[in-house]
KEDRENSE-509640 format. One record per atom (N, C-alpha, C): z, y, x. Coordinates in steps of 0.1 Angstrom, whole numbers, padded with zeros to 4 digits, always signed. Atoms other than C-alpha are relative to their C-alpha. Last residue first. Example, Ala and Ser with C-alpha at 12.3 -4.5 7.8 and 13.67 -1.06 7.14 Angstrom:
BEGIN
+0000-0011-0009/+0071-0011+0137/+0008+0011-0008/+0000-0012+0009/+0078-0045+0123/+0000+0012+0009/
END
This chain:
BEGIN
+0008+0011+0004/-0193-0050-0024/-0007+0002-0014/+0003-0001+0015/-0179-0020-0006/-0010-0012-0003/-0012+0004+0007/-0163-0028+0028/-0002+0001-0015/-0001+0015+0001/-0197-0029+0045/+0012-0004-0008/+0008+0004+0012/-0201+0008+0038/+0001-0015-0003/-0009-0001+0011/-0173+0015+0063/-0007-0004-0013/-0008+0012+0002/-0196+0002+0090/+0009+0000-0012/+0005+0008+0011/-0220+0031+0084/+0008-0013-0002/+0007+0012-0004/-0197+0052+0106/-0005-0008-0012/+0013+0000+0006/-0188+0086+0091/-0008-0013+0004/-0001-0001+0014/-0151+0083+0098/-0013-0001-0007/-0007+0012+0006/-0155+0070+0133/+0000+0001-0015/+0008+0012-0001/-0181+0095+0143/+0006-0012-0006/+0011-0001+0009/-0160+0123+0129/-0009-0012+0001/-0006+0003+0013/-0129+0111+0148/-0011+0001-0011/-0002+0015+0001/-0150+0110+0180/+0006-0004-0014/+0014+0006+0001/-0162+0146+0174/+0001-0015-0001/+0005-0001+0014/-0126+0157+0166/-0014-0006-0002/+0005-0013+0003/-0116+0143+0200/-0004+0001-0015/+0014-0002+0006/-0097+0111+0202/-0002+0014-0003/+0009+0008-0009/-0066+0106+0225/-0015+0001-0004/+0002+0014+0003/-0047+0133+0207/-0011-0006+0009/+0008+0002+0011/-0039+0165+0226/-0001-0015-0004/+0003-0013+0006/-0013+0178+0251/-0008-0001-0013/+0012-0005-0007/+0002+0143+0257/-0004+0013-0007/+0002+0007-0013/+0033+0124+0248/-0011+0005+0008/+0014+0002-0005/+0044+0146+0219/+0000-0007+0014/+0005-0011-0007/+0080+0140+0207/-0014-0003+0006/-0004-0001-0014/+0086+0113+0182/-0006+0012+0007/-0014-0004-0001/+0086+0116+0144/+0005+0000+0015/-0001-0014+0003/+0048+0115+0143/+0014+0005+0002/-0006-0001+0013/+0046+0083+0162/+0002+0015-0003/+0001+0013+0005/+0027+0074+0194/+0005-0002-0014/-0013+0008-0002/+0022+0110+0201/-0002-0014-0006/-0002+0001-0014/-0008+0134+0204/+0014-0006+0003/-0012-0008-0004/-0018+0126+0169/+0001-0001+0015/-0006+0004-0013/-0050+0113+0153/+0010+0010+0004/-0009-0010-0007/-0062+0114+0117/+0005-0006+0013/-0006+0004-0013/-0090+0097+0098/+0008+0011+0006/-0007-0011-0006/-0101+0101+0061/+0008-0006+0013/-0006+0005-0012/-0127+0079+0045/+0006+0011+0008/-0006-0009-0009/-0137+0087+0009/+0006-0008+0012/-0007+0008-0010/-0162+0068-0012/+0005+0009+0011/-0014-0001+0002/-0172+0090-0041/+0009-0008+0010/-0004+0009+0011/-0208+0079-0044/+0015+0000-0002/+0005-0003+0014/-0220+0110-0026/+0005-0009-0011/+0014+0003+0002/-0198+0102+0005/-0004+0003-0015/+0002+0005+0013/-0165+0120+0011/-0015-0002-0002/+0014+0001+0004/-0152+0126+0046/+0000-0006-0015/+0000+0005+0013/-0119+0139+0060/-0014-0001-0005/+0014+0000+0005/-0115+0144+0097/+0000-0007-0013/+0004+0008+0011/-0079+0152+0108/-0015+0002-0003/+0014-0003+0002/-0063+0163+0140/-0005-0009-0010/+0007+0010+0008/-0025+0163+0140/-0014+0005-0002/+0011-0005+0007/-0003+0180+0166/-0008-0011-0007/+0010+0009+0005/+0031+0170+0179/-0011+0008-0008/+0013-0002-0006/+0050+0195+0201/-0011-0009-0006/+0002-0012-0007/+0084+0181+0191/-0014+0001+0007/+0002+0003-0014/+0082+0154+0165/-0003+0013+0008/-0011-0003-0008/+0096+0167+0132/-0002-0003+0015/-0011+0009+0001/+0074+0150+0107/+0011+0002+0011/-0009-0005+0011/+0048+0177+0100/+0012-0010-0001/-0006+0012+0006/+0026+0176+0131/+0010+0005-0010/-0012+0006-0007/+0009+0209+0138/+0004-0012-0008/-0012-0006+0004/-0026+0215+0125/+0012-0006+0007/-0010+0002-0011/-0062+0208+0133/+0012+0008-0004/-0012-0009+0000/-0086+0203+0104/+0008-0004+0013/-0007+0002-0012/-0122+0190+0100/+0012+0009+0000/-0009-0011-0003/-0140+0186+0067/+0009-0004+0012/-0009+0002-0012/-0170+0164+0062/+0008+0012+0002/-0008-0012-0003/-0190+0160+0029/+0010-0003+0012/-0015+0002-0003/-0215+0132+0029/+0006+0014+0003/-0009-0005+0011/-0248+0142+0013/+0014-0002+0002/-0001+0010+0010/-0271+0120+0035/+0009+0005-0012/+0012+0002+0007/-0281+0151+0055/+0000-0011-0011/+0010+0007-0009/-0245+0159+0063/-0013-0003-0008/+0007+0011+0007/-0226+0185+0043/-0010-0006+0009/+0015+0001-0002/-0201+0207+0060/-0006-0011-0007/+0006+0012-0006/-0166+0215+0048/-0014+0002+0003/-0009+0007-0009/-0140+0241+0038/-0006-0012+0007/-0002-0006-0013/-0163+0267+0024/+0008-0007+0009/+0011-0006-0006/-0160+0255-0012/+0003+0007+0013/+0003-0013+0006/-0130+0234-0018/-0012+0006+0007/+0009-0008-0009/-0132+0198-0005/-0004+0013-0007/-0001+0005-0013/-0104+0176-0019/-0008+0009+0010/-0014-0003-0004/-0100+0196-0051/+0002-0004+0015/-0003-0014-0001/-0137+0198-0057/+0014+0004+0004/+0006-0006-0011/-0142+0162-0049/+0002+0014+0002/-0009-0010-0005/-0116+0150-0074/-0006+0007+0013/-0004-0009+0011/-0140+0131-0096/+0010+0010+0005/+0009-0011+0002/-0157+0116-0065/+0004+0010-0011/-0007-0013-0001/-0127+0096-0054/-0009+0012-0003/-0001-0006+0014/-0140+0062-0065/+0008+0013+0000/+0012-0001+0009/-0134+0043-0032/+0003+0008-0013/-0003-0001+0014/-0105+0052-0008/-0013+0001-0008/+0013+0001+0007/-0104+0043+0029/+0002-0001-0015/-0002+0004+0014/-0074+0055+0049/-0014+0000-0007/+0011-0002+0008/-0074+0058+0087/+0003-0005-0014/-0002+0006+0013/-0047+0064+0112/-0013+0002-0008/+0013-0002+0007/-0047+0070+0150/+0002-0007-0014/+0001+0007+0013/-0014+0074+0169/-0013+0004-0007/+0006-0009+0011/-0017+0085+0205/-0002-0009-0012/+0003+0007+0012/+0001+0071+0236/-0004+0010-0011/-0010+0000+0010/-0001+0088+0269/-0004-0006-0013/-0007-0013+0000/-0026+0098+0295/+0011+0001-0010/-0006-0002-0013/-0038+0063+0305/+0007+0014+0001/+0011-0001-0009/-0061+0061+0275/+0004+0002+0015/-0004-0007-0013/-0034+0048+0252/-0012+0000+0009/+0009+0002-0012/-0038+0038+0216/+0005+0008+0012/-0006-0008-0011/-0014+0033+0187/-0008-0003+0013/-0001+0006-0014/-0035+0019+0159/+0007+0010+0009/-0003-0009-0011/-0034+0025+0122/-0001-0008+0013/-0002+0007-0013/-0048+0009+0090/+0004+0011+0010/-0006-0009-0011/-0050+0017+0053/+0001-0008+0013/+0005-0013+0000/-0070+0004+0023/+0005+0009+0011/+0012-0002+0009/-0049-0027+0016/-0004+0015+0001/-0001+0007+0012/-0025-0030+0046/-0012+0004-0008/+0007-0006+0012/-0022-0018+0081/+0002-0009-0012/-0004+0006+0013/-0012-0026+0116/-0008+0006-0011/+0008-0003+0011/-0017-0017+0153/+0005-0008-0013/-0006+0005+0013/+0002-0015+0185/-0010+0003-0011/-0014+0004-0003/-0006-0008+0222/+0006-0006-0013/-0008+0000+0012/-0044-0006+0218/+0014-0006+0003/-0008+0012+0001/-0059+0003+0252/+0009+0001-0013/-0013-0001+0006/-0086+0029+0250/+0007-0013-0001/-0009-0006-0009/-0115+0032+0274/+0014+0001-0006/-0003+0007-0012/-0142+0026+0248/+0010+0007+0008/+0008-0002-0012/-0140+0045+0215/+0004-0009+0012/-0007-0008-0010/-0123+0029+0185/-0009+0002+0012/+0007-0013-0002/-0148+0016+0159/+0007+0009+0010/+0013+0002-0006/-0139-0021+0161/-0007+0013+0003/-0001+0005-0014/-0102-0014+0157/-0014-0001+0006/-0006-0010-0009/-0108+0007+0126/+0000-0004+0014/+0010-0010-0001/-0130-0020+0110/+0004+0012+0009/+0010+0004-0011/-0105-0046+0118/-0011+0009+0002/-0006+0001-0013/-0078-0026+0099/-0010-0005+0010/-0001-0013-0007/-0100-0015+0070/+0006-0001+0014/+0009-0001-0012/-0111-0051+0062/+0002+0014+0007/-0006+0008-0011/-0081-0058+0039/-0008+0002+0013/-0010-0009-0008/-0092-0030+0016/+0006-0007+0012/-0008+0009-0009/-0123-0050+0006/+0009+0008+0008/-0003-0006-0013/-0137-0029-0023/+0009-0009+0008/-0013+0002-0005/-0153-0041-0055/+0001+0005+0014/-0001+0005-0014/-0183-0034-0076/+0015-0002+0004/+0007+0012-0002/-0183-0011-0106/+0001-0005+0014/+0014-0003-0001/-0173+0025-0110/-0009-0012+0001/+0007+0006-0011/-0139+0014-0121/-0015+0004-0001/+0008+0011+0002/-0123+0038-0146/-0007-0005+0013/-0006+0012-0006/-0093+0059-0137/-0010-0012-0001/-0002-0002-0015/-0111+0093-0141/+0006-0013+0006/-0014+0002-0003/-0123+0081-0176/+0002+0001+0015/-0007-0013+0001/-0157+0096-0182/+0015-0001+0002/+0003-0009-0012/-0174+0065-0168/+0007+0013-0001/+0007-0012+0004/-0157+0044-0196/-0002+0009+0012/+0013+0000-0005/-0149+0010-0181/-0008+0012-0004/+0010-0006+0008/-0112+0013-0185/-0014-0001+0007/+0006-0012-0006/-0089-0011-0168/-0012+0005-0008/+0013+0003-0005/-0071-0035-0192/-0006+0013+0006/+0011-0004+0008/-0035-0025-0196/-0013-0004+0007/+0011-0007-0007/-0008-0044-0179/-0012+0003-0009/+0012+0002+0008/+0023-0051-0199/-0011+0007+0007/+0009-0011+0002/+0052-0054-0174/-0012-0004-0009/+0012+0003-0007/+0079-0081-0179/-0010+0012-0003/+0013+0003+0007/+0111-0067-0191/-0011-0003+0009/+0009-0010-0004/+0143-0070-0169/-0014-0003-0007/+0003-0009+0011/+0166-0092-0190/-0010+0011+0004/+0007+0007+0011/+0167-0122-0167/-0005+0010-0010/+0013+0004-0005/+0175-0100-0137/-0008-0007-0011/+0008-0012-0001/+0204-0083-0156/-0015-0004+0004/+0004-0004+0013/+0218-0117-0166/-0009+0013+0000/+0010+0009+0007/+0216-0130-0130/-0004+0005-0014/+0012-0008+0004/+0233-0099-0114/-0010-0009-0008/-0004-0008+0012/+0267-0117-0112/-0012+0008-0006/+0005+0007+0012/+0250-0141-0087/+0004+0007-0013/-0011+0005+0008/+0255-0115-0060/-0005-0007-0012/+0004+0014+0003/+0223-0111-0038/+0011-0006-0009/+0013+0001+0006/+0224-0073-0037/-0004-0014-0004/+0002-0008+0012/+0261-0070-0032/-0013-0003-0007/-0008+0006+0010/+0265-0098-0006/-0002+0007-0014/+0006+0012+0005/+0236-0085+0014/+0007-0007-0011/+0012-0004+0008/+0250-0050+0015/-0007-0013-0005/-0004-0004+0014/+0283-0065+0025/-0012+0004-0008/-0004+0013+0007/+0268-0084+0055/+0004+0004-0015/+0012+0008+0005/+0249-0052+0065/+0004-0013-0007/+0007+0006-0011/+0282-0033+0065/-0012-0007-0005/+0001+0015+0000/+0290-0011+0036/-0007-0005+0012/-0012+0008+0001/+0303+0025+0036/+0000-0015+0001/-0002+0004+0014/+0274+0044+0050/+0011-0010-0001/+0010+0009+0005/+0279+0054+0087/+0002-0001-0015/+0010+0003-0010/+0297+0082+0106/-0011-0009-0006/-0005+0011-0008/+0314+0097+0076/-0011-0004+0010/-0014+0001+0001/+0312+0128+0054/+0006-0012+0008/-0004+0013-0003/+0278+0141+0061/+0015-0001+0000/-0005+0002-0013/+0272+0174+0043/+0004-0015+0003/-0014+0003+0000/+0251+0173+0012/+0005-0003+0014/-0008-0013+0002/+0217+0188+0008/+0014-0003-0003/+0005-0012-0008/+0200+0154+0004/+0010+0011-0003/+0011+0004-0009/+0210+0118-0006/-0004+0012+0008/+0013-0001+0007/+0243+0128-0021/-0011-0003+0010/-0002+0002+0014/+0280+0121-0013/-0013+0002-0008/-0002-0013+0006/+0271+0116+0024/+0001-0002-0015/-0013-0004-0006/+0270+0085+0046/+0003+0014-0004/+0001-0012-0009/+0243+0070+0024/+0014+0003+0006/-0012-0006-0003/+0238+0037+0004/-0002+0011+0011/+0000-0011-0010/+0209+0021-0013/+0013+0006+0002/-0013-0007-0002/+0206-0012-0031/-0001+0010+0011/+0000-0010-0011/+0172-0025-0044/+0014+0008+0000/-0014-0006+0001/+0168-0056-0065/+0001+0009+0012/-0006-0006-0012/+0131-0064-0069/+0014+0005-0004/-0012-0009+0002/+0116-0088-0094/+0005+0005+0013/+0003-0014-0001/+0082-0102-0084/+0011+0010-0003/+0007-0005+0012/+0086-0137-0096/-0003+0015+0000/+0013+0006+0001/+0095-0150-0061/-0008+0005-0013/-0001+0013+0005/+0123-0124-0058/-0014-0006-0002/+0012+0002+0007/+0120-0094-0035/+0001-0015-0005/+0004+0014+0002/+0155-0085-0024/-0012+0000-0009/+0010+0002+0010/+0163-0051-0009/-0004-0014-0001/+0003+0015+0001/+0193-0040+0011/-0009-0002-0012/+0005+0007+0013/+0195-0004+0021/+0000-0015+0002/+0000+0015-0002/+0212+0019+0047/-0003-0006-0013/+0004+0007+0011/+0203+0056+0047/-0001-0015+0003/+0005+0013-0001/+0219+0079+0072/-0003-0007-0013/-0002+0008+0012/+0222+0116+0069/-0006-0014+0002/-0004+0014-0003/+0223+0130+0104/+0004-0008-0012/-0014+0002+0004/+0204+0162+0094/+0003-0015+0003/-0005-0014+0000/+0172+0174+0111/+0015+0000-0005/-0015+0000-0002/+0168+0137+0118/+0005+0014+0001/-0002-0009-0012/+0130+0141+0120/+0015+0002+0004/+0006+0006-0012/+0125+0111+0097/+0002+0008+0013/+0010-0009-0005/+0151+0124+0073/-0007-0005+0012/+0006-0007+0012/+0172+0100+0052/-0012+0009+0005/-0004-0014+0002/+0179+0078+0082/-0008+0006-0012/+0008-0011-0005/+0178+0041+0090/+0006+0013-0004/-0010-0010-0005/+0196+0008+0087/-0008+0012+0006/+0005-0011-0007/+0175-0016+0066/+0010+0010+0004/-0011-0009-0002/+0184-0050+0053/-0004+0010+0010/+0002-0010-0011/+0154-0069+0039/+0013+0009+0000/-0010-0011-0002/+0158-0100+0018/-0003+0008+0012/+0000-0007-0013/+0130-0123+0006/+0010+0011+0000/-0001-0015+0000/+0134-0147-0023/+0000+0005+0014/+0013-0007-0002/+0121-0183-0019/+0001+0015+0000/+0008-0003+0013/+0148-0203-0036/-0012+0008+0002/+0003+0012+0008/+0172-0201-0007/-0006+0003-0013/-0012+0006+0007/+0168-0168+0010/-0003-0013-0006/+0003+0007+0013/+0140-0158+0034/+0013-0006-0005/-0002+0015+0000/+0149-0132+0060/-0003-0006-0013/+0006+0005+0012/+0141-0096+0071/+0002-0015+0001/+0002+0015+0000/+0162-0076+0094/-0007-0004-0012/+0005+0006+0013/+0162-0039+0102/-0002-0015+0002/+0001+0015+0001/+0180-0018+0128/-0006-0004-0013/-0008+0006-0010/+0183+0018+0141/-0001-0016+0000/-0013+0007+0005/+0155+0034+0123/+0007-0007+0011/-0011+0001-0010/+0126+0058+0129/+0012-0006-0006/-0014-0002+0005/+0098+0050+0105/+0009-0001+0012/-0001-0009+0011/+0060+0053+0111/+0015+0004-0004/+0010-0011-0002/+0052+0037+0144/+0001+0011-0010/-0007-0011-0008/+0084+0017+0140/-0010+0011+0003/+0005-0001-0013/+0066-0003+0113/+0007+0012+0007/+0010-0010-0002/+0088-0009+0083/-0005+0000+0015/-0005-0012-0007/+0106-0042+0078/-0011+0010+0003/+0003-0002-0014/+0090-0065+0052/+0007+0012+0006/-0006+0011-0008/+0100-0080+0019/-0003+0002+0015/-0014+0000+0002/+0094-0050-0003/+0007-0010+0009/-0006-0011-0008/+0059-0046+0011/+0015+0000-0001/-0010+0006-0009/+0049-0081-0003/+0007+0011+0008/-0005-0011-0008/+0030-0068-0033/+0012-0005+0008/+0004+0002-0014/+0011-0099-0045/+0005+0012+0009/+0004+0014-0005/+0015-0088-0081/-0004+0000+0014/+0013+0004+0004/+0031-0053-0085/-0003-0014+0005/+0011-0004-0009/+0068-0052-0080/-0013-0004-0006/+0010+0010-0004/+0092-0055-0109/-0011+0006+0009/+0013-0002+0006/+0123-0034-0113/-0009-0011+0005/+0008+0013+0002/+0160-0034-0106/-0013+0004-0006/+0009+0000+0011/+0184-0007-0094/-0009-0012+0001/+0008+0012+0000/+0214-0002-0072/-0009+0001-0012/+0007+0003+0012/+0233+0029-0061/-0008-0012+0001/+0004+0014+0000/+0256+0044-0035/-0007-0002-0014/+0009+0003+0011/+0264+0080-0025/-0005-0015+0001/+0013+0006-0003/+0293+0081+0000/-0008-0003-0013/+0008+0002+0012/+0325+0101+0000/-0014-0005+0004/+0011-0009+0002/+0345+0098+0033/-0009-0004-0012/+0005-0002-0013/+0370+0073+0047/-0012+0010-0001/-0010-0008-0008/+0393+0071+0017/-0005+0004+0013/-0010+0010-0006/+0373+0043+0001/+0010+0007+0009/-0012-0006-0007/+0354+0066-0023/+0009-0011+0005/-0010+0010-0004/+0319+0055-0035/+0011+0007+0009/-0005-0004-0013/+0299+0081-0053/+0012-0009+0003/-0012-0009+0000/+0278+0069-0082/+0004+0004+0014/-0001-0009-0012/+0249+0047-0092/+0013+0008-0001/-0013-0005+0000/+0239+0019-0116/+0002+0008+0013/-0006-0005-0013/+0204+0009-0125/+0015+0004-0002/-0015+0000-0002/+0183-0007-0152/+0004+0005+0014/-0006+0011-0007/+0147+0003-0158/+0015+0001+0002/+0000-0003-0014/+0130+0036-0166/+0006-0011+0008/+0013+0001-0005/+0121+0024-0201/-0001+0003+0015/+0005-0014-0003/+0157+0017-0208/-0013-0001+0006/+0009-0005+0011/+0162-0017-0224/-0006+0014+0003/+0013+0006-0002/+0177-0031-0192/-0011+0004-0010/+0001+0014+0004/+0206-0007-0193/-0015-0005+0002/+0010+0003+0010/+0210+0025-0174/+0000-0015-0003/+0007+0012+0001/+0239+0038-0153/-0010+0000-0011/+0011-0001+0010/+0259+0067-0141/-0007-0013+0000/+0009+0010+0002/+0292+0069-0121/-0010+0003-0011/+0011-0007+0006/+0310+0100-0110/-0012-0010-0003/-0003-0012+0008/+0334+0078-0090/-0014+0006-0005/+0013-0007+0003/+0332+0043-0077/+0002+0011-0010/+0001-0003+0014/+0365+0033-0061/-0014+0007-0002/+0007-0013+0003/+0371+0016-0028/-0001+0002-0015/-0005-0011-0008/+0394-0010-0013/-0007+0013-0002/-0014-0005+0004/+0376-0041-0025/+0004+0011+0009/-0012+0004-0008/+0339-0044-0018/+0013+0006-0005/-0003-0009-0012/+0315-0037-0046/+0012-0005+0007/+0005+0006-0013/+0305-0067-0068/+0002+0009+0012/-0006+0013-0003/+0327-0058-0098/-0004-0005+0014/-0014-0002-0005/+0318-0021-0098/+0006-0013+0004/+0001-0007-0013/+0281-0030-0100/+0015+0002+0005/+0004+0010-0011/+0288-0055-0127/+0000+0006+0013/-0011+0008-0003/+0306-0029-0148/-0002-0011+0010/-0010-0007-0008/+0278-0005-0144/+0012-0008+0003/+0006-0001-0013/+0252-0030-0157/+0010+0007+0010/-0002+0012-0007/+0276-0037-0185/-0006-0001+0014/-0014+0001-0003/+0279-0001-0196/+0002-0013+0008/-0003-0007-0012/+0241+0003-0194/+0015-0002+0004/-0002-0015+0001/+0235-0024-0219/+0005+0006+0013/-0013-0003-0005/+0220-0058-0210/+0003+0015-0001/-0001-0011-0010/+0190-0066-0232/+0015+0001+0004/-0001+0005-0014/+0186-0100-0248/+0002+0010+0010/+0011-0003-0009/+0172-0083-0279/+0001-0007+0013/+0012-0003+0007/+0194-0093-0309/-0012+0001+0010/+0004+0012+0007/+0223-0110-0291/-0014+0002-0007/+0000-0002+0015/+0225-0082-0267/-0005-0012-0007/+0012-0003+0007/+0231-0095-0232/+0001+0002-0015/+0001+0007+0013/+0267-0093-0220/-0013+0004-0007/+0012-0004+0008/+0270-0084-0183/-0001-0008-0013/+0012+0007-0004/+0305-0094-0171/-0011+0005-0009/-0001+0005-0013/+0337-0073-0170/-0013-0007+0005/-0006+0013+0000/+0330-0051-0200/+0000-0005+0014/+0007+0012-0004/+0323-0014-0195/+0008-0013-0002/-0009+0008-0009/+0338+0015-0214/-0006-0013+0003/-0011+0008+0007/+0309+0034-0228/+0008-0007+0010/+0005+0014+0001/+0290+0059-0206/+0012-0007-0007/-0003+0005+0013/+0294+0097-0210/-0006-0014-0002/+0011+0007+0006/+0296+0107-0174/+0004-0006-0014/-0006+0008+0011/+0324+0131-0166/-0011-0007-0008/-0013+0003-0003/+0316+0147-0133/+0007-0009-0010/-0010-0006+0008/+0279+0145-0139/+0014-0004+0004/-0001+0006+0013/+0258+0133-0110/+0011+0007-0008/-0013-0002+0005/+0247+0151-0078/+0000-0005-0015/-0005-0014-0002/+0216+0136-0066/+0014+0001-0006/-0004-0008+0012/+0213+0098-0064/+0003+0014+0004/-0014+0003+0004/+0194+0083-0035/+0003+0009-0011/-0007-0010+0007/+0157+0081-0026/+0014-0005-0004/-0005+0011+0008/+0144+0061+0002/+0010+0007-0009/-0010-0003+0009/+0126+0091+0014/+0004-0011-0008/-0006+0012+0004/+0109+0083+0045/+0010+0002-0010/-0014+0000-0004/+0092+0116+0045/+0004-0014-0004/-0002-0009+0006/+0067+0090+0019/+0008+0005+0010/+0005-0008+0009/+0054+0068+0038/+0006+0011-0001/+0004-0012-0006/+0061+0044+0072/-0006+0008-0010/+0012+0000-0008/+0066+0015+0052/-0003+0013+0006/+0005+0010-0009/+0101+0013+0043/-0013+0002+0005/-0003-0001-0014/+0115+0045+0033/-0007-0011+0006/+0009-0010-0005/+0102+0050-0001/+0002+0001+0015/-0010-0010-0002/+0122+0017-0007/-0007+0012+0005/-0004+0005+0007/+0097+0014-0022/+0009+0001+0009/+0001+0002+0002/+0094+0030+0000/+0003-0003-0004/+0008-0003+0002/+0070+0052+0010/+0006-0009-0003/+0008-0006-0004/+0084+0046+0030/+0001+0000-0002/-0008+0002-0012/+0113+0023+0017/-0006+0009+0009/+0003+0011-0008/+0093+0039-0010/+0010-0002+0010/-0001-0003-0014/+0097+0064-0039/-0004-0012+0009/+0001+0011-0009/+0091+0066-0076/+0002+0004+0015/+0012+0001-0008/+0103+0093-0099/+0000-0012+0009/+0011+0004+0008/+0128+0096-0127/-0013+0000+0007/+0009-0011-0001/+0154+0116-0108/-0013-0003-0009/-0006-0013+0002/+0185+0096-0114/-0010+0012+0000/-0012+0000+0008/+0174+0060-0117/+0004+0014-0004/+0004+0003+0014/+0139+0062-0105/+0012+0002-0009/+0008-0012+0005/+0151+0080-0074/-0004-0003-0014/-0010-0011+0003/+0178+0054-0071/-0008+0012-0004/-0008+0003+0012/+0154+0025-0074/+0008+0012-0003/-0014+0003-0002/+0131+0040-0048/+0008-0002-0013/-0007-0012-0005/+0096+0038-0059/+0014-0004+0002/+0000-0001-0014/+0075+0015-0080/+0007+0013+0005/-0007-0013-0002/+0086+0008-0115/+0000+0002+0015/-0011+0000-0009/+0060-0019-0118/+0006+0014+0000/-0011+0006+0006/+0037-0025-0148/+0013+0001+0009/-0003-0006+0013/+0010-0001-0138/+0013-0005-0006/-0015-0001+0001/+0012-0012-0101/+0004+0005-0014/-0006+0012-0004/-0023-0026-0100/+0015+0000-0002/+0001+0009+0011/-0035+0004-0120/+0007-0013+0003/-0008-0005+0012/-0021+0028-0095/-0001-0010-0011/-0014+0003-0003/-0036+0008-0066/+0009+0004-0011/-0001+0015+0001/-0070+0009-0082/+0014-0004+0003/-0003+0004+0014/-0065+0046-0089/+0001-0015-0001/+0010+0010+0004/-0062+0053-0052/+0003-0005-0014/-0001+0012-0008/-0043+0085-0046/-0011-0010-0004/+0007+0011+0006/-0046+0109-0076/+0002-0013+0008/-0003+0002+0015/-0020+0135-0070/-0007-0012-0005/-0014+0002+0002/-0019+0133-0032/+0003-0003-0015/-0003+0013-0004/-0056+0129-0029/+0014-0004-0002/+0006+0010+0010/-0063+0159-0050/+0004-0014+0004/-0007+0000+0013/-0039+0181-0029/-0005-0011-0010/-0008+0012+0001/-0053+0171+0005/+0006-0001-0014/+0007+0011-0006/-0082+0195+0010/+0008-0013-0003/+0008+0007+0010/-0067+0219-0015/-0007-0012+0006/+0014+0001-0004/-0039+0228+0010/-0009-0008-0010/+0008+0002+0012/-0007+0233-0009/-0015-0001+0003/+0002-0012+0008/+0009+0249+0021/-0009-0002-0012/-0007-0012-0005/+0003+0220+0044/-0003+0011-0009/+0006-0013+0003/-0005+0186+0030/+0008+0011+0006/-0008-0008+0009/+0007+0155+0048/-0006+0013-0002/+0005-0014+0002/-0013+0128+0066/+0009+0007-0011/+0015-0001-0001/+0008+0098+0075/-0004+0014-0002/+0003-0014-0004/+0045+0095+0082/-0015+0002+0002/+0009-0004-0011/+0054+0064+0064/-0001+0014+0003/+0003-0014+0002/+0081+0047+0044/-0008+0005+0012/-0004-0007-0012/+0077+0010+0045/-0003+0015-0001/+0013-0004-0006/+0073+0000+0010/+0004+0007+0012/+0001+0005-0014/+0107-0010+0004/-0013+0003+0004/-0010+0009+0003/+0104+0016-0021/-0004-0011+0008/-0005+0008-0008/+0076+0025-0006/+0011-0002-0005/-0002+0010-0009/+0057+0037-0026/+0011-0009+0002/-0009+0010+0006/+0052+0058-0054/+0004-0009+0011/-0013-0006+0006/+0037+0090-0042/+0007-0010-0008/+0003-0001+0014/+0002+0075-0037/+0013+0005-0007/-0011+0005+0009/+0005+0081+0000/-0003+0002-0014/-0001+0014+0000/-0019+0083+0029/+0010-0006-0010/+0013+0006+0002/-0031+0118+0022/+0001-0015+0001/+0011-0009+0003/+0004+0129+0016/-0013-0008-0001/-0001-0013+0006/+0028+0104+0030/-0013+0007-0002/+0001-0008-0012/+0020+0070+0043/-0003+0014-0004/-0013-0001-0007/+0032+0051+0014/-0001+0009+0011/-0010-0007+0008/+0004+0057-0010/+0013+0002+0008/+0004-0013+0003/-0024+0049+0014/+0011+0008-0008/+0000-0010-0010/-0006+0021+0029/-0003+0014-0004/+0000-0011+0008/+0000+0000+0000/+0000+0012+0009/
END
């Protein structure tokens, strides 16, 4: 889910929830070149996730938006979104939730678990010695999905904590993977398979990729075989953002995070999470989300990028996912991150992506826009060179290169390893046409 998790141009703004949060292209000052891509992203991906509450559970819970562990899902995990693994903002001091029972009690009529029981279970599975204050919750019948969140007080510093449940898109394995260090700066991450086939990721990272504040974000996420996701987030501050750090680390150890997120007491909640109803994709050409016909091989983006890199570069690291790929290259003068995102069917937002006067038109009708700007993820001295292209049929290929091996790290060289001319040659290569079938 690279394009949506790798911020801005690389991100669909739902991600990463464990989706490895990423540091991809990001718009500057509402730049029209990127704005359309941010809002629309890849419609194919959006449709694929139509039934999933993609994004950080806690963001969904208290802000009503998706996020990623990137990007991600946990909006932090895949190198996306700022790695905003969202957490609860300030919550009401006197939440109006019913007095909870001790064990989740599904409704006899609907099988739903009410908000009070979701909250009661959360309190039950938290480690002893602390109290959950300013609590808020939703039941399984809520259209935004079940969750429970609050401020944990163990006498060592107030800490925001929260848990949520949703369904991942089919075949979306991003929630079961640690993020790429090329995109996300973190201290530790483990991924393991649990009995029964579920995958657990325990992530110890930061709220801000550039660490402008020392707010830590530790998460545990379980991807169940049926696509259900349980996402637990904790912080070392009473709120995700704009709150002073109150303790060195979030309140729970990795072992405790695992115990909370895998506790059998959640079974009634997991059984009650509704299955998504996927709408049939529109075939109406006037519908912006309609398929134009044919198919697109997003898995081929990574090998295509590697095959198009100029000679003289050593690939130190590479990776990617459907529609997105990156490589960390070195020409002997320092590491340089190169990213590419391929997006079919983007013609309906051509005017937003390429405002008049911002691009050149090649003889075949392809629009090409070149930009040079400072990096936007906090790395000292980092610059980002971008070439964005849109072919007449709406096929967009956007490539960016940095003068560092990761955006959140300091610059390793004066300029990116690829010139804008080389980026243009890469983005306009006819090889990209082979990905369309």
